N, C-alpha and C positions, 0 to 999 in steps of 0.2 A: 562397368566396373572400373574403379579408379586404380591406377598403378602408381607406385611410388619408388623413388630411388633411395636405397638404404646407404648408410655410411660405409658399409662393407663393399659397395659397388654393385650389389644385386638390385635388379628391378623386379618388384613383386606386386601382386595385387594387394591393396590395402587390407583386404579380408584375411590375408595370410598372417597378419599381425594380431588377429583377434582370436578370442575364444567364443563360446556361445553367448557371452554377455556383451561382447564388443571390444573396443580398445579406447583408452584414454589418450588423446593426442594433447601433448603439452607443447605449446608454441613458445619458443624462446625468442628473446630479443637478440641483438647482436652478440657475438662471442666475447666482447670485452665487458659486457654488463654484469655487475656484481649480483644483481637480482636473479639472473639466469643461472649463474654459478651456484647460488644459494638454492635455487629450485632443484637443480640436478642433484645436489648433495642431499637435500631433504627427501627426495623421492627415490633414494637407493633401495628403500624397503619395498616389500611386496604390498600391493593393494589388491582389492578383490576383483580387479579387472586388469588385463595387460596394459602396460604403459609404453608409449612410443613418444620420444621427443622429436620435435620438428625444428630443424635449423634453417636459416636462410643462407647457408653457405654451401660450398662445393663438397664433394665426397671426401677428398683427402683431409681438408681442415676439419670437417665434421667428425670423421673417425678419430683424428688426433684429439679433438676436444673430448669425445666420449671416453677415450682411453685415459687421458690426463685426469678426468673427473671420476674415473672408475665406475661408470654407470653400467649396471647389468642390463639396461633396457636398450632396445634398438633406437637408432636415430634415423630420421627421414631427412633427406636433403631437399630443400624447397627454395633454391636461390632466386627463382622468378616469382616467388610468393603466390603461386597458383593455389596451393593447398590452403594457405592462410586466407586468401581472398574467398575461396570456396566455402570456408567455415566462418567467415565474418570477422577475422582477426584484423583489427584496424591499425592504422598508423595514427600517431598522436601529433600534437603540436608542442610548442614551447612549454605551455603550462602542464602538459602531461609528462614531459621529460625533464624539465629543469626547474620545477617549482621548489621552494624551500623545504616542503615536507618530503620531497624525493631525496634531497641531499641529506636530510636528517635520517631517513630510513636507510639510505646508502651507507651512512656512517655506522649504523647498527649491523648491516651486512658485512661491512669492512671488519668490524670488531670480531665477527665470527670467522674471519679468514678469507672472505670473498673479496678479493682485490678487484678494483676497476682497472681495466686496461684499454688500449686503443680499440675503438669500435671496428669490428669486422662484420659488415652487413649493414642493414638499414637501421640507423640510429633512431629513427622515428617509429619503428614497429613497436606496438604494445604487446604485452604477453597475453596469453589466453589458454584455456583448457577446454577441450571439447570431448564429451563422451559420445562415441560413434557406435551405433548398434551394428549387428551383423549384416543388416540390410543397407548399411552406410548412411542411415538417417541419423540426425543429431537427436540424442536422447536427453542431453543436458549440456549447458555451456556456461562458462565464466569468461567474459570478455573483459580484459584488464582495462580499468579506467585511467590508469597511469602506469608509468614504467615500473613502479614498485608493487603493483597490484597482483601479487602471486598468492596462491593458497598454500597453506602448510599441509604436510602429510596428514596431520590429525584432522584438519578441516575437510580434506578430501575423503578420509576414512568415514567421517560422519555423513557427508553428502552421499557417498557411494553406498553406504549401508542402507540408505532409504531407496536407492534406485536399482541396485544390483542384487538379485536374489541369491541367498546363500545356497551353495551347491547341495548341501544336505543338512538342513537346519536341525533335524532331530537325531542326527548321528546314526541313521540307519543305512 
């Protein structure tokens, strides 16, 4: 059983963040990344499975980040990138972080109010989203191809609708 450190300072089994469908782990890049800020804002809503963000920073900065961005979801601290590595979240290279299309996409994120700031964490980590089942096995994963490769809440709703059973589809 895998244990995780939450931004609140608690160490808990990963299974404590799950319901009977599992948990959606959303791996963020560094805290200065405009795409991570955009992802946290986008996923303030409820999805059909619990959401937990995974940061690569320490507990204090992670909790501050969670509060600043008003996320209702728990944040896991993974400064050594052990969880990221366990779930195949890769690091990128120059083309995945500094390509012209990344700057173009970053400008769009900026226009939505997601400012870029100094990197706090690994500049090269790519984003990723992993649906982990109650048995801690991967049920589905999206491994970012570049720094801007995040999925919207609508895209996730559509993907999860196919993978997560409705609790009571007939209203009984």
